[in-house]
C-alpha positions as CSV (number, residue, x, y, z in Angstrom):
1,M,27.8,-15.7,-3.8
2,A,25.3,-16.3,-1.1
3,K,21.8,-14.7,-1.3
4,P,21.1,-12.2,1.4
5,L,17.9,-13.9,2.8
6,D,19.2,-17.5,2.6
7,D,18.8,-17.9,6.4
8,I,15.1,-16.9,6.3
9,R,12.3,-19.4,6.1
10,I,8.8,-18.4,5.2
11,L,5.5,-20.2,5.6
12,D,3.4,-18.7,2.9
13,L,-0.3,-19.2,3.1
14,T,-1.1,-16.5,0.5
15,W,-2.9,-17.1,-2.8
16,V,-3.7,-15.5,-6.1
17,L,-1.5,-12.3,-6.5
18,S,-0.7,-9.8,-3.7
19,G,0.8,-12.2,-1.2
20,P,2.4,-14.6,-3.7
21,Y,4.1,-11.6,-5.4
22,A,5.5,-10.5,-2.1
23,A,6.7,-14.0,-1.4
24,M,8.3,-14.2,-4.8
25,V,10.3,-11.0,-4.2
26,L,11.6,-12.6,-1.0
27,S,12.3,-15.9,-2.7
28,D,14.4,-14.2,-5.4
29,L,16.5,-12.7,-2.5
30,G,17.1,-16.1,-1.1
31,A,14.3,-16.9,1.4
32,D,13.1,-20.4,1.6
33,V,9.4,-19.9,0.7
34,I,7.2,-22.8,1.7
35,K,3.9,-22.3,-0.1
36,V,1.0,-23.8,1.9
37,E,-1.9,-24.9,-0.3
38,R,-5.2,-26.5,0.4
39,P,-5.8,-29.9,-1.2
40,P,-6.9,-31.1,-3.6
41,W,-6.5,-28.2,-6.0
42,G,-4.2,-25.7,-4.2
43,D,-3.9,-22.0,-5.1
44,V,-6.8,-21.0,-7.3
45,A,-4.3,-19.1,-9.5
46,R,-3.3,-22.6,-10.8
47,T,-6.5,-22.4,-12.9
48,S,-5.8,-19.0,-14.4
49,G,-4.8,-18.8,-18.1
50,P,-3.1,-18.7,-20.4
51,Y,-1.8,-22.3,-20.2
52,Q,1.3,-24.1,-21.3
53,N,1.2,-27.9,-21.3
54,G,-1.7,-27.7,-18.9
55,W,0.2,-25.3,-16.5
56,S,-1.0,-21.8,-15.7
57,G,1.4,-19.2,-17.0
58,Y,-0.1,-16.8,-14.4
59,F,0.8,-19.2,-11.5
60,F,4.1,-20.0,-13.0
61,S,5.3,-16.4,-13.2
62,I,4.7,-15.5,-9.6
63,N,5.4,-18.8,-7.8
64,R,8.8,-19.7,-9.2
65,G,11.5,-20.8,-6.8
66,K,9.0,-21.8,-4.0
67,R,8.3,-25.2,-2.4
68,S,4.7,-26.4,-2.0
69,I,3.1,-28.4,0.8
70,A,-0.6,-29.2,0.9
71,I,-2.4,-29.2,4.2
72,D,-6.1,-29.1,5.0
73,L,-6.3,-26.4,7.5
74,T,-10.0,-27.0,8.2
75,R,-9.1,-30.1,10.1
76,D,-7.6,-30.2,13.6
77,E,-4.7,-32.4,12.4
78,G,-3.9,-29.9,9.7
79,R,-4.0,-26.9,12.0
80,N,-1.7,-28.7,14.5
81,L,0.8,-29.3,11.7
82,L,0.8,-25.6,10.9
83,L,1.3,-24.7,14.6
84,D,4.3,-27.1,14.7
85,L,5.7,-25.7,11.5
86,A,5.3,-22.1,12.8
87,E,7.9,-22.9,15.4
88,K,10.5,-23.7,12.7
89,V,10.1,-20.6,10.5
90,D,10.8,-16.9,10.6
91,V,7.8,-15.5,8.8
92,V,4.2,-16.6,8.2
93,M,2.3,-14.8,5.4
94,E,-1.4,-14.7,4.7
95,N,-3.8,-12.7,2.6
96,F,-7.2,-14.0,3.7
97,T,-10.2,-11.8,4.7
98,P,-9.3,-10.4,8.2
99,G,-10.3,-12.8,11.0
100,T,-10.0,-16.0,8.9
101,M,-6.8,-17.1,10.5
102,D,-8.1,-16.4,14.0
103,R,-11.3,-18.4,13.3
104,L,-9.1,-21.3,12.3
105,G,-7.1,-21.1,15.5
106,I,-3.9,-20.2,13.7
107,G,-3.9,-16.4,14.0
108,Y,-1.0,-14.3,15.2
109,E,-1.6,-14.7,18.9
110,A,-1.8,-18.5,18.7
111,L,1.3,-18.7,16.6
112,R,3.2,-16.2,18.7
113,E,2.7,-18.4,21.8
114,R,4.6,-21.1,19.9
115,N,7.2,-18.8,18.4
116,P,7.8,-15.4,20.0
117,R,10.3,-14.4,17.2
118,L,7.7,-15.1,14.5
119,I,6.8,-12.3,12.0
120,F,3.2,-12.6,10.9
121,A,2.4,-10.7,7.7
122,S,-1.2,-10.1,6.8
123,T,-2.2,-8.5,3.4
124,S,-5.8,-7.6,2.9
125,G,-8.0,-5.3,0.9
126,F,-8.6,-2.8,3.7
127,G,-6.5,-3.9,6.6
128,Q,-7.2,-5.5,10.0
129,T,-9.1,-2.4,11.4
130,G,-11.6,0.1,10.2
131,P,-15.2,0.1,8.8
132,Y,-14.3,-1.8,5.6
133,R,-12.3,-4.5,7.4
134,D,-14.6,-7.4,6.5
135,H,-15.3,-6.2,3.0
136,P,-14.1,-8.5,0.2
137,A,-11.6,-6.9,-2.3
138,V,-9.7,-7.7,-5.4
139,D,-7.4,-5.6,-7.5
140,I,-9.9,-3.5,-9.5
141,I,-12.0,-2.8,-6.4
142,V,-9.0,-1.3,-4.6
143,Q,-7.9,0.6,-7.7
144,G,-11.3,2.1,-8.1
145,M,-11.6,3.0,-4.4
146,G,-8.0,4.1,-4.3
147,G,-8.5,6.9,-6.9
148,V,-6.0,5.7,-9.6
149,M,-8.7,4.9,-12.1
150,S,-10.1,8.4,-11.7
151,I,-6.9,10.0,-13.0
152,T,-6.0,7.4,-15.6
153,G,-7.2,7.7,-19.2
154,E,-7.9,10.6,-21.6
155,P,-9.4,13.9,-20.6
156,D,-13.3,13.6,-20.4
157,G,-13.0,9.9,-21.1
158,D,-14.3,6.9,-19.2
159,P,-12.3,5.6,-16.2
160,V,-9.5,3.4,-17.2
161,R,-7.9,0.5,-15.3
162,P,-4.1,0.6,-15.7
163,G,-2.7,-2.4,-17.6
164,V,-1.0,-3.7,-14.5
165,S,-2.6,-5.0,-11.3
166,Y,-1.4,-2.1,-9.2
167,G,-3.8,-2.9,-6.4
168,D,-2.2,-6.2,-5.8
169,I,1.4,-5.5,-6.9
170,V,1.8,-2.3,-4.8
171,G,0.3,-4.1,-1.8
172,G,2.6,-7.0,-2.4
173,L,5.7,-4.8,-2.5
174,Y,4.7,-3.1,0.7
175,T,4.2,-6.5,2.3
176,A,7.8,-7.4,1.3
177,I,9.1,-4.1,2.7
178,G,7.2,-4.7,5.9
179,I,8.6,-8.2,6.4
180,L,12.2,-6.9,5.7
181,T,11.6,-4.1,8.2
182,A,10.3,-6.5,10.9
183,L,13.2,-8.9,10.3
184,H,15.7,-6.0,10.8
185,E,13.9,-4.9,14.0
186,R,13.9,-8.4,15.3
187,G,17.7,-8.4,15.0
188,K,17.7,-5.7,17.7
189,S,14.8,-6.7,19.9
190,G,14.8,-10.4,19.5
191,E,11.0,-10.4,19.1
192,G,8.6,-10.9,16.2
193,Q,5.6,-8.8,15.5
194,A,2.5,-8.7,13.3
195,I,2.4,-6.7,10.0
196,D,-0.9,-5.2,8.7
197,I,-0.8,-4.2,5.0
198,S,-3.9,-2.8,3.5
199,M,-4.1,-2.7,-0.3
200,L,-6.2,0.5,-0.1
201,D,-3.5,2.1,2.1
202,A,-0.9,1.1,-0.4
203,Q,-2.9,2.7,-3.2
204,V,-3.2,6.0,-1.3
205,S,0.5,6.0,-0.6
206,V,1.4,6.1,-4.3
207,L,-1.0,8.9,-5.1
208,E,1.6,11.4,-3.8
209,N,1.4,14.0,-6.5
210,A,-2.3,13.7,-7.0
211,I,-3.0,14.1,-3.2
212,M,-0.6,17.0,-3.0
213,R,-2.3,18.8,-5.9
214,Y,-5.8,18.3,-4.4
215,F,-4.8,19.9,-1.1
216,V,-2.9,22.8,-2.7
217,T,-5.4,23.7,-5.4
218,G,-8.7,22.4,-3.8
219,E,-9.5,20.7,-7.1
220,A,-9.7,17.0,-7.6
221,P,-7.2,15.9,-10.3
222,K,-8.6,14.5,-13.5
223,P,-7.2,12.2,-16.3
224,L,-4.6,13.9,-18.5
225,G,-3.8,11.2,-20.9
226,T,0.0,10.6,-21.0
227,R,1.0,14.1,-19.9
228,H,2.3,15.4,-16.6
229,P,0.1,17.8,-14.5
230,S,2.8,20.4,-13.9
231,A,5.6,19.8,-16.5
232,T,5.3,20.5,-20.2
233,P,6.2,18.9,-22.6
234,F,6.1,15.6,-20.7
235,Q,4.1,13.1,-22.6
236,A,3.8,10.7,-25.6
237,F,4.1,12.2,-29.1
238,P,3.2,10.6,-32.4
239,A,6.2,10.4,-34.8
240,A,5.8,9.4,-38.4
241,D,6.0,5.7,-37.6
242,G,4.9,5.3,-34.0
243,W,4.9,7.0,-30.6
244,I,7.8,8.3,-28.5
245,V,7.9,9.8,-25.0
246,V,9.7,13.1,-24.2
247,A,10.1,14.9,-20.9
248,L,11.7,18.2,-20.2
249,A,11.2,17.6,-16.5
250,F,11.2,21.2,-15.3
251,R,14.3,22.1,-17.3
252,D,13.4,25.3,-19.1
253,E,16.8,25.6,-20.7
254,Q,16.0,22.6,-22.9
255,W,12.9,24.3,-24.4
256,P,14.8,26.3,-27.1
257,I,16.8,23.2,-28.0
258,L,13.7,21.1,-28.4
259,C,12.0,23.7,-30.5
260,A,15.1,24.1,-32.7
261,L,15.3,20.3,-33.3
262,L,11.6,20.1,-34.1
263,G,11.8,23.1,-36.5
264,V,9.4,25.2,-34.6
265,T,11.7,28.0,-33.5
266,D,8.8,30.5,-33.6
267,L,7.6,28.8,-30.4
268,I,10.7,29.6,-28.4
269,D,9.8,33.2,-27.5
270,D,6.0,32.8,-27.9
271,P,4.8,34.4,-24.6
272,R,2.3,31.6,-24.2
273,F,5.0,29.0,-23.9
274,D,8.3,30.6,-22.8
275,T,8.1,29.2,-19.2
276,G,7.2,25.8,-17.9
277,P,4.1,27.0,-16.0
278,K,2.8,28.9,-19.1
279,R,3.3,25.8,-21.3
280,T,1.3,23.8,-18.8
281,A,-1.5,26.4,-18.6
282,N,-1.6,26.7,-22.4
283,H,-1.2,23.0,-23.1
284,A,-4.3,22.8,-25.2
285,A,-2.9,25.3,-27.7
286,L,0.7,23.9,-27.6
287,E,0.0,20.1,-28.0
288,P,-1.4,20.2,-31.6
289,L,1.6,22.3,-32.7
290,L,4.1,19.8,-31.2
291,F,2.1,16.9,-32.6
292,E,2.3,18.3,-36.1
293,A,6.1,18.8,-35.8
294,F,6.8,15.3,-34.4
295,K,4.8,13.6,-37.2
296,K,7.4,14.9,-39.8
297,Q,10.1,12.4,-38.9
298,P,10.3,8.7,-37.8
299,R,11.0,7.7,-34.2
300,E,14.6,6.8,-34.7
301,H,15.4,10.3,-36.1
302,W,13.9,12.1,-33.1
303,L,15.5,9.7,-30.6
304,K,18.9,10.1,-32.1
305,E,18.6,13.9,-32.1
306,F,17.2,14.1,-28.6
307,L,19.9,11.8,-27.2
308,A,22.6,14.0,-28.7
309,A,21.0,17.0,-27.1
310,D,20.6,15.3,-23.7
311,I,16.8,15.6,-23.9
312,P,15.1,12.7,-22.0
313,S,13.2,10.6,-24.5
314,G,12.5,7.0,-25.5
315,P,10.3,4.9,-27.6
316,L,6.8,4.0,-26.5
317,N,7.3,0.2,-26.5
318,T,4.8,-2.7,-26.8
319,I,5.4,-5.6,-24.4
320,E,7.0,-7.4,-27.3
321,D,9.4,-4.5,-27.7
322,V,10.1,-4.5,-24.0
323,V,11.1,-8.2,-23.7
324,N,13.4,-7.8,-26.7
325,D,14.9,-4.4,-25.7
326,P,18.8,-4.6,-25.6
327,Q,18.9,-2.8,-22.3
328,V,16.4,-5.2,-20.7
329,R,18.3,-8.1,-22.2
330,H,21.6,-6.8,-21.0
331,R,20.3,-6.5,-17.5
332,E,18.9,-10.1,-17.7
333,M,15.5,-9.0,-16.8
334,I,13.9,-11.8,-18.9
335,Q,14.8,-15.2,-17.4
336,E,14.0,-18.6,-18.8
337,V,12.6,-21.0,-16.2
338,T,12.1,-24.7,-17.0
339,H,9.6,-27.0,-15.4
340,P,9.5,-30.7,-16.1
341,V,5.9,-30.6,-17.2
342,A,5.2,-27.0,-18.1
343,G,8.4,-26.7,-20.1
344,T,10.4,-23.5,-20.5
345,L,8.7,-20.2,-19.9
346,P,10.5,-16.8,-19.9
347,V,9.5,-14.6,-16.9
348,A,10.4,-11.2,-15.5
349,G,13.5,-11.4,-13.3
350,T,14.3,-9.4,-10.1
351,P,15.4,-5.8,-10.5
352,V,17.5,-6.0,-7.3
353,R,21.2,-5.9,-8.0
354,L,23.6,-6.2,-5.1
355,S,27.4,-5.8,-5.3
356,R,28.4,-8.6,-2.9
357,S,25.3,-10.8,-2.8
358,E,23.5,-12.8,-5.4
359,S,19.8,-12.5,-6.2
360,G,17.6,-14.2,-8.8
361,I,15.1,-16.9,-9.5
362,A,15.7,-20.1,-7.4
363,G,13.9,-22.5,-9.7
364,P,10.6,-23.5,-11.3
365,P,7.2,-23.2,-9.6
366,P,6.2,-26.2,-7.5
367,S,3.5,-28.8,-8.3
368,M,0.8,-28.7,-5.6
369,G,2.1,-30.7,-2.6
370,E,5.3,-31.5,-4.3
371,H,7.4,-30.9,-1.2
372,T,5.0,-32.0,1.5
373,A,7.0,-35.1,2.5
374,E,10.3,-33.2,2.1
375,V,9.3,-30.3,4.3
376,L,7.5,-32.3,7.0
377,G,10.6,-34.5,7.2
378,E,13.1,-31.6,7.2
379,L,11.2,-29.4,9.7
380,L,9.3,-31.8,11.9
381,G,11.3,-35.0,11.6
382,M,8.4,-37.0,10.1
383,D,9.3,-40.2,8.2
384,A,7.7,-41.4,5.0
385,E,5.3,-43.7,6.9
386,A,4.0,-40.9,9.1
387,V,3.5,-38.6,6.0
388,E,1.7,-41.4,4.2
389,A,-0.6,-41.9,7.1
390,L,-1.5,-38.2,7.0
391,R,-2.1,-38.4,3.3
392,E,-4.4,-41.4,3.6
393,A,-6.3,-39.6,6.2
394,G,-6.8,-36.6,3.9
395,V,-4.9,-34.2,6.1
396,V,-2.1,-33.6,3.6
397,A,-1.6,-34.2,-0.1
398,T,1.7,-35.0,-1.8
399,E,3.0,-34.8,-5.4
400,G,0.8,-36.7,-7.8
401,G,-2.5,-35.2,-6.8
402,P,-5.5,-34.5,-9.1
403,D,-4.8,-33.3,-12.6
404,I,-5.3,-29.6,-12.6
405,S,-5.8,-29.5,-16.3
406,E,-9.5,-30.6,-15.9
407,L,-10.2,-27.3,-14.2
408,T,-8.5,-25.3,-16.9
409,Q,-10.7,-26.3,-19.8
């Protein structure tokens, strides 16, 4: 089966995480992603640990399936190459500080003159407009400013950063959505356009419940541990041998069943807990009673009982548990990718399943500049002699550049 984006070519100037993650999503759906790196070292993510055979696992996991060309965009010859390449692609992606591409002479307006159908996707901390436009930002800055850290953690505890880089990942997902939207619109108008994704905007967008609660109640939400602000019980509970998660999810009819299974039937008609809103309001009194009941049996006992009773529940898994989970394995969400130097590394696959089209990892991550000659020949018709002249002049780099391992010690 063909992949749905196999007719889309992307020139990807992004680095580290937000942009590369977006490009990875599109690569898994079939796009030809040409990663543009600056010689001699390329994407700084190549130096991020942990390492396998001198290769960054971090870089490996989010750059699989791409091609790499190395161009020095600080030189006129390098910028001219990029302008020429922009005529041959559908999308250009970048995640530099706003204004960087314009200062280099390769911003949206310059590229649009060469290719009116071009989609130009910019991902940045705060967007291309506004008072914070020029401020630097990385994941934790955006998480802090975006409010998620203020509602993550235990009540009255210190702020906690979630264990996933949501500032980058959510921004990357919205970048991919923006690109797909612009490609669809181009099919109707025939014209490209610029996309402006702010990581802070993206964080605000996923605060849905917290923002709603603030405006309805006038009170700023606070950390609640694992529980839900308006559904109870809806949290993690300690069984005899580990933690499980249980959620009644606004279904009051399941409360008597849960109490019967837990052996706390006296709570069914307790006037403090007989409705969802009351259980939430009196959570401080209810939680220790439920904790005591849950601790009387191991996880498997409770999970079997709850499944039979149609009560949503599941184990609280470690990452080791997740990658070995039979459902995760059945869905082939852990894919092995083999690189000739790095070796084989299991990575997370794509969650997109299509009934008529294929999706999935296209191949291993590229070495820095591995495809420079190939892409310049394919898109611009350059022969080996012309590419070698550019390499000798320091404008491009090809496979066989500096050993990155000396930067990873």
